[in-house]
mmCIF file of the N, C-alpha and C atoms, coordinates in Angstrom:
data_MODEL
# 
_entry.id   MODEL 
# 
loop_
_atom_site.group_PDB 
_atom_site.id 
_atom_site.type_symbol 
_atom_site.label_atom_id 
_atom_site.label_alt_id 
_atom_site.label_comp_id 
_atom_site.label_asym_id 
_atom_site.label_entity_id 
_atom_site.label_seq_id 
_atom_site.pdbx_PDB_ins_code 
_atom_site.Cartn_x 
_atom_site.Cartn_y 
_atom_site.Cartn_z 
_atom_site.occupancy 
_atom_site.B_iso_or_equiv 
_atom_site.pdbx_formal_charge 
_atom_site.auth_seq_id 
_atom_site.auth_comp_id 
_atom_site.auth_asym_id 
_atom_site.auth_atom_id 
_atom_site.pdbx_PDB_model_num 
ATOM 1   N N  . MET A 1 1  ? 77.997 118.529 56.272 1.00 0.00 ? 1  MET A N  1 
ATOM 2   C CA . MET A 1 1  ? 77.146 118.246 57.436 1.00 0.00 ? 1  MET A CA 1 
ATOM 3   C C  . MET A 1 1  ? 76.364 119.355 58.120 1.00 0.00 ? 1  MET A C  1 
ATOM 4   N N  . ASN A 1 2  ? 75.256 119.293 58.175 1.00 0.00 ? 2  ASN A N  1 
ATOM 5   C CA . ASN A 1 2  ? 74.389 120.471 58.709 1.00 0.00 ? 2  ASN A CA 1 
ATOM 6   C C  . ASN A 1 2  ? 74.577 120.352 60.281 1.00 0.00 ? 2  ASN A C  1 
ATOM 7   N N  . SER A 1 3  ? 75.163 121.587 60.753 1.00 0.00 ? 3  SER A N  1 
ATOM 8   C CA . SER A 1 3  ? 75.542 121.542 62.256 1.00 0.00 ? 3  SER A CA 1 
ATOM 9   C C  . SER A 1 3  ? 74.377 122.379 62.900 1.00 0.00 ? 3  SER A C  1 
ATOM 10  N N  . LYS A 1 4  ? 73.293 122.608 62.229 1.00 0.00 ? 4  LYS A N  1 
ATOM 11  C CA . LYS A 1 4  ? 72.187 123.467 62.970 1.00 0.00 ? 4  LYS A CA 1 
ATOM 12  C C  . LYS A 1 4  ? 71.465 122.578 64.045 1.00 0.00 ? 4  LYS A C  1 
ATOM 13  N N  . ARG A 1 5  ? 71.114 123.131 65.067 1.00 0.00 ? 5  ARG A N  1 
ATOM 14  C CA . ARG A 1 5  ? 70.276 122.397 66.029 1.00 0.00 ? 5  ARG A CA 1 
ATOM 15  C C  . ARG A 1 5  ? 68.936 122.916 66.233 1.00 0.00 ? 5  ARG A C  1 
ATOM 16  N N  . ASN A 1 6  ? 67.806 122.315 66.131 1.00 0.00 ? 6  ASN A N  1 
ATOM 17  C CA . ASN A 1 6  ? 66.465 122.692 66.298 1.00 0.00 ? 6  ASN A CA 1 
ATOM 18  C C  . ASN A 1 6  ? 66.087 122.383 67.620 1.00 0.00 ? 6  ASN A C  1 
ATOM 19  N N  . TYR A 1 7  ? 65.252 123.397 68.205 1.00 0.00 ? 7  TYR A N  1 
ATOM 20  C CA . TYR A 1 7  ? 64.727 123.086 69.594 1.00 0.00 ? 7  TYR A CA 1 
ATOM 21  C C  . TYR A 1 7  ? 63.225 123.370 69.327 1.00 0.00 ? 7  TYR A C  1 
ATOM 22  N N  . TYR A 1 8  ? 62.335 122.632 69.896 1.00 0.00 ? 8  TYR A N  1 
ATOM 23  C CA . TYR A 1 8  ? 60.892 122.751 69.799 1.00 0.00 ? 8  TYR A CA 1 
ATOM 24  C C  . TYR A 1 8  ? 60.577 123.039 71.242 1.00 0.00 ? 8  TYR A C  1 
ATOM 25  N N  . VAL A 1 9  ? 59.686 124.143 71.329 1.00 0.00 ? 9  VAL A N  1 
ATOM 26  C CA . VAL A 1 9  ? 59.132 124.458 72.690 1.00 0.00 ? 9  VAL A CA 1 
ATOM 27  C C  . VAL A 1 9  ? 57.723 124.863 72.504 1.00 0.00 ? 9  VAL A C  1 
ATOM 28  N N  . ASN A 1 10 ? 56.829 124.349 73.482 1.00 0.00 ? 10 ASN A N  1 
ATOM 29  C CA . ASN A 1 10 ? 55.581 124.741 73.503 1.00 0.00 ? 10 ASN A CA 1 
ATOM 30  C C  . ASN A 1 10 ? 55.341 125.950 74.420 1.00 0.00 ? 10 ASN A C  1 
ATOM 31  N N  . LEU A 1 11 ? 54.866 126.996 73.887 1.00 0.00 ? 11 LEU A N  1 
ATOM 32  C CA . LEU A 1 11 ? 54.611 128.228 74.730 1.00 0.00 ? 11 LEU A CA 1 
ATOM 33  C C  . LEU A 1 11 ? 53.263 128.240 75.205 1.00 0.00 ? 11 LEU A C  1 
ATOM 34  N N  . TYR A 1 12 ? 53.161 128.137 76.551 1.00 0.00 ? 12 TYR A N  1 
ATOM 35  C CA . TYR A 1 12 ? 51.820 128.281 77.132 1.00 0.00 ? 12 TYR A CA 1 
ATOM 36  C C  . TYR A 1 12 ? 51.385 129.688 77.488 1.00 0.00 ? 12 TYR A C  1 
ATOM 37  N N  . MET A 1 13 ? 50.782 130.392 76.563 1.00 0.00 ? 13 MET A N  1 
ATOM 38  C CA . MET A 1 13 ? 50.411 131.681 76.651 1.00 0.00 ? 13 MET A CA 1 
ATOM 39  C C  . MET A 1 13 ? 48.867 131.759 77.114 1.00 0.00 ? 13 MET A C  1 
ATOM 40  N N  . ALA A 1 14 ? 48.299 133.010 76.866 1.00 0.00 ? 14 ALA A N  1 
ATOM 41  C CA . ALA A 1 14 ? 46.753 132.997 76.807 1.00 0.00 ? 14 ALA A CA 1 
ATOM 42  C C  . ALA A 1 14 ? 46.339 131.973 75.669 1.00 0.00 ? 14 ALA A C  1 
ATOM 43  N N  . ARG A 1 15 ? 45.184 131.235 75.937 1.00 0.00 ? 15 ARG A N  1 
ATOM 44  C CA . ARG A 1 15 ? 44.805 130.282 74.880 1.00 0.00 ? 15 ARG A CA 1 
ATOM 45  C C  . ARG A 1 15 ? 44.813 130.869 73.518 1.00 0.00 ? 15 ARG A C  1 
ATOM 46  N N  . PRO A 1 16 ? 45.179 130.238 72.533 1.00 0.00 ? 16 PRO A N  1 
ATOM 47  C CA . PRO A 1 16 ? 45.783 128.838 72.662 1.00 0.00 ? 16 PRO A CA 1 
ATOM 48  C C  . PRO A 1 16 ? 47.231 128.949 72.794 1.00 0.00 ? 16 PRO A C  1 
ATOM 49  N N  . SER A 1 17 ? 47.815 127.758 73.006 1.00 0.00 ? 17 SER A N  1 
ATOM 50  C CA . SER A 1 17 ? 49.178 127.768 73.147 1.00 0.00 ? 17 SER A CA 1 
ATOM 51  C C  . SER A 1 17 ? 49.790 127.587 71.656 1.00 0.00 ? 17 SER A C  1 
ATOM 52  N N  . TYR A 1 18 ? 51.038 127.723 71.554 1.00 0.00 ? 18 TYR A N  1 
ATOM 53  C CA . TYR A 1 18 ? 51.785 127.641 70.224 1.00 0.00 ? 18 TYR A CA 1 
ATOM 54  C C  . TYR A 1 18 ? 53.250 126.892 70.288 1.00 0.00 ? 18 TYR A C  1 
ATOM 55  N N  . CYS A 1 19 ? 53.327 126.212 69.359 1.00 0.00 ? 19 CYS A N  1 
ATOM 56  C CA . CYS A 1 19 ? 54.802 125.587 69.434 1.00 0.00 ? 19 CYS A CA 1 
ATOM 57  C C  . CYS A 1 19 ? 55.641 126.453 68.495 1.00 0.00 ? 19 CYS A C  1 
ATOM 58  N N  . ILE A 1 20 ? 56.877 126.482 68.887 1.00 0.00 ? 20 ILE A N  1 
ATOM 59  C CA . ILE A 1 20 ? 57.787 127.462 68.308 1.00 0.00 ? 20 ILE A CA 1 
ATOM 60  C C  . ILE A 1 20 ? 59.152 126.567 67.878 1.00 0.00 ? 20 ILE A C  1 
ATOM 61  N N  . LEU A 1 21 ? 59.672 126.970 66.805 1.00 0.00 ? 21 LEU A N  1 
ATOM 62  C CA . LEU A 1 21 ? 60.948 126.196 66.398 1.00 0.00 ? 21 LEU A CA 1 
ATOM 63  C C  . LEU A 1 21 ? 62.190 127.213 66.658 1.00 0.00 ? 21 LEU A C  1 
ATOM 64  N N  . LEU A 1 22 ? 63.065 126.773 67.472 1.00 0.00 ? 22 LEU A N  1 
ATOM 65  C CA . LEU A 1 22 ? 64.189 127.579 67.625 1.00 0.00 ? 22 LEU A CA 1 
ATOM 66  C C  . LEU A 1 22 ? 65.371 126.814 67.029 1.00 0.00 ? 22 LEU A C  1 
ATOM 67  N N  . THR A 1 23 ? 66.129 127.607 66.166 1.00 0.00 ? 23 THR A N  1 
ATOM 68  C CA . THR A 1 23 ? 67.090 127.068 65.348 1.00 0.00 ? 23 THR A CA 1 
ATOM 69  C C  . THR A 1 23 ? 68.593 127.949 65.527 1.00 0.00 ? 23 THR A C  1 
ATOM 70  N N  . ALA A 1 24 ? 69.353 127.135 66.267 1.00 0.00 ? 24 ALA A N  1 
ATOM 71  C CA . ALA A 1 24 ? 70.888 127.679 66.731 1.00 0.00 ? 24 ALA A CA 1 
ATOM 72  C C  . ALA A 1 24 ? 71.578 128.079 65.220 1.00 0.00 ? 24 ALA A C  1 
ATOM 73  N N  . GLU A 1 25 ? 71.787 129.213 65.195 1.00 0.00 ? 25 GLU A N  1 
ATOM 74  C CA . GLU A 1 25 ? 72.391 129.831 63.983 1.00 0.00 ? 25 GLU A CA 1 
ATOM 75  C C  . GLU A 1 25 ? 73.999 129.796 64.123 1.00 0.00 ? 25 GLU A C  1 
ATOM 76  N N  . GLN A 1 26 ? 74.583 129.373 62.870 1.00 0.00 ? 26 GLN A N  1 
ATOM 77  C CA . GLN A 1 26 ? 76.016 129.213 62.921 1.00 0.00 ? 26 GLN A CA 1 
ATOM 78  C C  . GLN A 1 26 ? 76.694 130.504 63.379 1.00 0.00 ? 26 GLN A C  1 
ATOM 79  N N  . GLU A 1 27 ? 76.143 131.839 63.082 1.00 0.00 ? 27 GLU A N  1 
ATOM 80  C CA . GLU A 1 27 ? 76.816 132.952 63.540 1.00 0.00 ? 27 GLU A CA 1 
ATOM 81  C C  . GLU A 1 27 ? 76.466 133.293 64.969 1.00 0.00 ? 27 GLU A C  1 
ATOM 82  N N  . GLY A 1 28 ? 75.779 132.561 65.521 1.00 0.00 ? 28 GLY A N  1 
ATOM 83  C CA . GLY A 1 28 ? 75.335 132.837 66.949 1.00 0.00 ? 28 GLY A CA 1 
ATOM 84  C C  . GLY A 1 28 ? 73.836 133.114 67.168 1.00 0.00 ? 28 GLY A C  1 
ATOM 85  N N  . GLY A 1 29 ? 73.299 132.983 68.185 1.00 0.00 ? 29 GLY A N  1 
ATOM 86  C CA . GLY A 1 29 ? 72.000 133.411 68.624 1.00 0.00 ? 29 GLY A CA 1 
ATOM 87  C C  . GLY A 1 29 ? 71.023 132.253 67.883 1.00 0.00 ? 29 GLY A C  1 
ATOM 88  N N  . PHE A 1 30 ? 69.840 132.467 68.029 1.00 0.00 ? 30 PHE A N  1 
ATOM 89  C CA . PHE A 1 30 ? 68.812 131.605 67.490 1.00 0.00 ? 30 PHE A CA 1 
ATOM 90  C C  . PHE A 1 30 ? 67.604 132.323 66.745 1.00 0.00 ? 30 PHE A C  1 
ATOM 91  N N  . SER A 1 31 ? 67.310 131.743 65.599 1.00 0.00 ? 31 SER A N  1 
ATOM 92  C CA . SER A 1 31 ? 66.207 132.202 64.907 1.00 0.00 ? 31 SER A CA 1 
ATOM 93  C C  . SER A 1 31 ? 64.909 131.342 65.454 1.00 0.00 ? 31 SER A C  1 
ATOM 94  N N  . VAL A 1 32 ? 63.745 132.028 65.367 1.00 0.00 ? 32 VAL A N  1 
ATOM 95  C CA . VAL A 1 32 ? 62.423 131.458 65.943 1.00 0.00 ? 32 VAL A CA 1 
ATOM 96  C C  . VAL A 1 32 ? 61.373 131.514 64.923 1.00 0.00 ? 32 VAL A C  1 
ATOM 97  N N  . SER A 1 33 ? 60.711 130.238 64.501 1.00 0.00 ? 33 SER A N  1 
ATOM 98  C CA . SER A 1 33 ? 59.522 130.462 63.688 1.00 0.00 ? 33 SER A CA 1 
ATOM 99  C C  . SER A 1 33 ? 58.283 129.836 64.489 1.00 0.00 ? 33 SER A C  1 
ATOM 100 N N  . VAL A 1 34 ? 57.238 130.125 64.058 1.00 0.00 ? 34 VAL A N  1 
ATOM 101 C CA . VAL A 1 34 ? 55.959 129.578 64.575 1.00 0.00 ? 34 VAL A CA 1 
ATOM 102 C C  . VAL A 1 34 ? 55.174 129.022 63.543 1.00 0.00 ? 34 VAL A C  1 
ATOM 103 N N  . PRO A 1 35 ? 55.461 127.767 63.424 1.00 0.00 ? 35 PRO A N  1 
ATOM 104 C CA . PRO A 1 35 ? 54.819 126.905 62.397 1.00 0.00 ? 35 PRO A CA 1 
ATOM 105 C C  . PRO A 1 35 ? 53.369 127.087 62.124 1.00 0.00 ? 35 PRO A C  1 
ATOM 106 N N  . GLU A 1 36 ? 52.611 127.358 63.100 1.00 0.00 ? 36 GLU A N  1 
ATOM 107 C CA . GLU A 1 36 ? 51.055 127.586 63.218 1.00 0.00 ? 36 GLU A CA 1 
ATOM 108 C C  . GLU A 1 36 ? 50.647 128.898 62.610 1.00 0.00 ? 36 GLU A C  1 
ATOM 109 N N  . LEU A 1 37 ? 51.774 129.896 62.595 1.00 0.00 ? 37 LEU A N  1 
ATOM 110 C CA . LEU A 1 37 ? 51.446 131.206 62.212 1.00 0.00 ? 37 LEU A CA 1 
ATOM 111 C C  . LEU A 1 37 ? 52.324 131.640 61.087 1.00 0.00 ? 37 LEU A C  1 
ATOM 112 N N  . PRO A 1 38 ? 52.004 131.460 59.798 1.00 0.00 ? 38 PRO A N  1 
ATOM 113 C CA . PRO A 1 38 ? 52.716 131.752 58.728 1.00 0.00 ? 38 PRO A CA 1 
ATOM 114 C C  . PRO A 1 38 ? 53.262 133.187 58.697 1.00 0.00 ? 38 PRO A C  1 
ATOM 115 N N  . GLY A 1 39 ? 54.619 133.189 58.365 1.00 0.00 ? 39 GLY A N  1 
ATOM 116 C CA . GLY A 1 39 ? 55.289 134.611 58.537 1.00 0.00 ? 39 GLY A CA 1 
ATOM 117 C C  . GLY A 1 39 ? 55.525 135.207 59.704 1.00 0.00 ? 39 GLY A C  1 
ATOM 118 N N  . CYS A 1 40 ? 55.388 134.283 60.970 1.00 0.00 ? 40 CYS A N  1 
ATOM 119 C CA . CYS A 1 40 ? 55.491 134.833 62.076 1.00 0.00 ? 40 CYS A CA 1 
ATOM 120 C C  . CYS A 1 40 ? 57.204 134.247 62.541 1.00 0.00 ? 40 CYS A C  1 
ATOM 121 N N  . PHE A 1 41 ? 58.208 135.252 62.469 1.00 0.00 ? 41 PHE A N  1 
ATOM 122 C CA . PHE A 1 41 ? 59.489 134.941 62.766 1.00 0.00 ? 41 PHE A CA 1 
ATOM 123 C C  . PHE A 1 41 ? 60.180 136.115 63.716 1.00 0.00 ? 41 PHE A C  1 
ATOM 124 N N  . THR A 1 42 ? 61.001 135.628 64.316 1.00 0.00 ? 42 THR A N  1 
ATOM 125 C CA . THR A 1 42 ? 61.793 136.473 65.058 1.00 0.00 ? 42 THR A CA 1 
ATOM 126 C C  . THR A 1 42 ? 63.322 135.887 65.519 1.00 0.00 ? 42 THR A C  1 
ATOM 127 N N  . GLU A 1 43 ? 63.985 136.410 66.251 1.00 0.00 ? 43 GLU A N  1 
ATOM 128 C CA . GLU A 1 43 ? 65.472 136.031 66.785 1.00 0.00 ? 43 GLU A CA 1 
ATOM 129 C C  . GLU A 1 43 ? 65.836 136.492 67.999 1.00 0.00 ? 43 GLU A C  1 
ATOM 130 N N  . GLY A 1 44 ? 66.774 135.719 68.811 1.00 0.00 ? 44 GLY A N  1 
ATOM 131 C CA . GLY A 1 44 ? 67.323 136.229 70.001 1.00 0.00 ? 44 GLY A CA 1 
ATOM 132 C C  . GLY A 1 44 ? 68.790 135.757 70.158 1.00 0.00 ? 44 GLY A C  1 
ATOM 133 N N  . GLU A 1 45 ? 69.344 136.345 70.886 1.00 0.00 ? 45 GLU A N  1 
ATOM 134 C CA . GLU A 1 45 ? 70.891 136.123 71.147 1.00 0.00 ? 45 GLU A CA 1 
ATOM 135 C C  . GLU A 1 45 ? 70.992 134.811 72.037 1.00 0.00 ? 45 GLU A C  1 
ATOM 136 N N  . THR A 1 46 ? 70.143 134.679 72.944 1.00 0.00 ? 46 THR A N  1 
ATOM 137 C CA . THR A 1 46 ? 70.149 133.349 73.718 1.00 0.00 ? 46 THR A CA 1 
ATOM 138 C C  . THR A 1 46 ? 68.609 132.650 73.756 1.00 0.00 ? 46 THR A C  1 
ATOM 139 N N  . ILE A 1 47 ? 68.586 131.464 74.228 1.00 0.00 ? 47 ILE A N  1 
ATOM 140 C CA . ILE A 1 47 ? 67.238 130.719 74.149 1.00 0.00 ? 47 ILE A CA 1 
ATOM 141 C C  . ILE A 1 47 ? 66.262 131.436 74.852 1.00 0.00 ? 47 ILE A C  1 
ATOM 142 N N  . GLU A 1 48 ? 66.631 132.164 76.036 1.00 0.00 ? 48 GLU A N  1 
ATOM 143 C CA . GLU A 1 48 ? 65.607 132.770 76.836 1.00 0.00 ? 48 GLU A CA 1 
ATOM 144 C C  . GLU A 1 48 ? 65.020 133.987 76.120 1.00 0.00 ? 48 GLU A C  1 
ATOM 145 N N  . GLU A 1 49 ? 65.948 134.790 75.586 1.00 0.00 ? 49 GLU A N  1 
ATOM 146 C CA . GLU A 1 49 ? 65.540 135.930 74.830 1.00 0.00 ? 49 GLU A CA 1 
ATOM 147 C C  . GLU A 1 49 ? 64.990 135.700 73.596 1.00 0.00 ? 49 GLU A C  1 
ATOM 148 N N  . ALA A 1 50 ? 65.370 134.464 72.831 1.00 0.00 ? 50 ALA A N  1 
ATOM 149 C CA . ALA A 1 50 ? 64.395 134.015 71.679 1.00 0.00 ? 50 ALA A CA 1 
ATOM 150 C C  . ALA A 1 50 ? 62.883 133.749 72.072 1.00 0.00 ? 50 ALA A C  1 
ATOM 151 N N  . ILE A 1 51 ? 62.821 133.126 73.093 1.00 0.00 ? 51 ILE A N  1 
ATOM 152 C CA . ILE A 1 51 ? 61.515 132.661 73.705 1.00 0.00 ? 51 ILE A CA 1 
ATOM 153 C C  . ILE A 1 51 ? 60.789 133.845 74.073 1.00 0.00 ? 51 ILE A C  1 
ATOM 154 N N  . ASP A 1 52 ? 61.237 134.809 74.762 1.00 0.00 ? 52 ASP A N  1 
ATOM 155 C CA . ASP A 1 52 ? 60.421 136.139 74.910 1.00 0.00 ? 52 ASP A CA 1 
ATOM 156 C C  . ASP A 1 52 ? 60.141 136.902 73.720 1.00 0.00 ? 52 ASP A C  1 
ATOM 157 N N  . MET A 1 53 ? 61.162 136.975 72.792 1.00 0.00 ? 53 MET A N  1 
ATOM 158 C CA . MET A 1 53 ? 60.817 137.514 71.443 1.00 0.00 ? 53 MET A CA 1 
ATOM 159 C C  . MET A 1 53 ? 59.618 136.856 70.809 1.00 0.00 ? 53 MET A C  1 
ATOM 160 N N  . ALA A 1 54 ? 59.597 135.497 70.834 1.00 0.00 ? 54 ALA A N  1 
ATOM 161 C CA . ALA A 1 54 ? 58.534 134.796 70.291 1.00 0.00 ? 54 ALA A CA 1 
ATOM 162 C C  . ALA A 1 54 ? 57.298 134.999 70.752 1.00 0.00 ? 54 ALA A C  1 
ATOM 163 N N  . LYS A 1 55 ? 57.142 135.164 72.206 1.00 0.00 ? 55 LYS A N  1 
ATOM 164 C CA . LYS A 1 55 ? 55.906 135.650 72.861 1.00 0.00 ? 55 LYS A CA 1 
ATOM 165 C C  . LYS A 1 55 ? 55.379 136.914 72.222 1.00 0.00 ? 55 LYS A C  1 
ATOM 166 N N  . GLU A 1 56 ? 56.379 137.786 72.122 1.00 0.00 ? 56 GLU A N  1 
ATOM 167 C CA . GLU A 1 56 ? 55.926 139.304 71.661 1.00 0.00 ? 56 GLU A CA 1 
ATOM 168 C C  . GLU A 1 56 ? 55.661 139.082 70.253 1.00 0.00 ? 56 GLU A C  1 
ATOM 169 N N  . ALA A 1 57 ? 56.291 138.355 69.295 1.00 0.00 ? 57 ALA A N  1 
ATOM 170 C CA . ALA A 1 57 ? 55.947 138.027 67.858 1.00 0.00 ? 57 ALA A CA 1 
ATOM 171 C C  . ALA A 1 57 ? 54.476 137.590 67.880 1.00 0.00 ? 57 ALA A C  1 
ATOM 172 N N  . ILE A 1 58 ? 54.248 136.513 68.506 1.00 0.00 ? 58 ILE A N  1 
ATOM 173 C CA . ILE A 1 58 ? 52.885 135.866 68.345 1.00 0.00 ? 58 ILE A CA 1 
ATOM 174 C C  . ILE A 1 58 ? 51.802 136.917 68.895 1.00 0.00 ? 58 ILE A C  1 
ATOM 175 N N  . ARG A 1 59 ? 51.977 137.683 70.046 1.00 0.00 ? 59 ARG A N  1 
ATOM 176 C CA . ARG A 1 59 ? 50.884 138.693 70.409 1.00 0.00 ? 59 ARG A CA 1 
ATOM 177 C C  . ARG A 1 59 ? 50.812 139.621 69.354 1.00 0.00 ? 59 ARG A C  1 
ATOM 178 N N  . LEU A 1 60 ? 51.854 140.178 68.761 1.00 0.00 ? 60 LEU A N  1 
ATOM 179 C CA . LEU A 1 60 ? 51.772 141.075 67.742 1.00 0.00 ? 60 LEU A CA 1 
ATOM 180 C C  . LEU A 1 60 ? 50.929 140.683 66.569 1.00 0.00 ? 60 LEU A C  1 
ATOM 181 N N  . TYR A 1 61 ? 51.283 139.295 66.116 1.00 0.00 ? 61 TYR A N  1 
ATOM 182 C CA . TYR A 1 61 ? 50.684 138.608 64.932 1.00 0.00 ? 61 TYR A CA 1 
ATOM 183 C C  . TYR A 1 61 ? 49.246 138.437 65.236 1.00 0.00 ? 61 TYR A C  1 
ATOM 184 N N  . ILE A 1 62 ? 48.803 138.130 66.366 1.00 0.00 ? 62 ILE A N  1 
ATOM 185 C CA . ILE A 1 62 ? 47.486 137.901 66.631 1.00 0.00 ? 62 ILE A CA 1 
ATOM 186 C C  . ILE A 1 62 ? 46.716 139.285 66.720 1.00 0.00 ? 62 ILE A C  1 
ATOM 187 N N  . GLU A 1 63 ? 47.428 140.278 67.295 1.00 0.00 ? 63 GLU A N  1 
ATOM 188 C CA . GLU A 1 63 ? 46.802 141.651 67.255 1.00 0.00 ? 63 GLU A CA 1 
ATOM 189 C C  . GLU A 1 63 ? 46.590 142.359 66.055 1.00 0.00 ? 63 GLU A C  1 
ATOM 190 N N  . SER A 1 64 ? 47.396 141.946 64.902 1.00 0.00 ? 64 SER A N  1 
ATOM 191 C CA . SER A 1 64 ? 47.360 142.595 63.612 1.00 0.00 ? 64 SER A CA 1 
ATOM 192 C C  . SER A 1 64 ? 45.996 142.077 63.039 1.00 0.00 ? 64 SER A C  1 
ATOM 193 N N  . PHE A 1 65 ? 45.514 141.010 63.484 1.00 0.00 ? 65 PHE A N  1 
ATOM 194 C CA . PHE A 1 65 ? 44.293 140.407 62.742 1.00 0.00 ? 65 PHE A CA 1 
ATOM 195 C C  . PHE A 1 65 ? 42.955 141.084 63.660 1.00 0.00 ? 65 PHE A C  1 
ATOM 196 N N  . ASP A 1 66 ? 43.263 141.592 64.781 1.00 0.00 ? 66 ASP A N  1 
ATOM 197 C CA . ASP A 1 66 ? 42.120 142.076 65.762 1.00 0.00 ? 66 ASP A CA 1 
ATOM 198 C C  . ASP A 1 66 ? 41.784 143.439 65.335 1.00 0.00 ? 66 ASP A C  1 
ATOM 199 N N  . SER A 1 67 ? 42.675 144.130 64.524 1.00 0.00 ? 67 SER A N  1 
ATOM 200 C CA . SER A 1 67 ? 42.622 145.641 64.144 1.00 0.00 ? 67 SER A CA 1 
ATOM 201 C C  . SER A 1 67 ? 41.597 145.812 63.200 1.00 0.00 ? 67 SER A C  1 
# 
């Protein structure tokens, strides 16, 4: 049985907003992916930290295309 739990969170940042997928990991913490931004992944020890890390990952992902 798969014991992973997924959480979907809509981040309201500067336009546009992005949905993220938080997955509770067996070893603890949460992995985060941004389905709309291929290759945009991060992680955090708590949900709050994972969301903060996702905001930073999204910002850096977008900035990488502005350079």
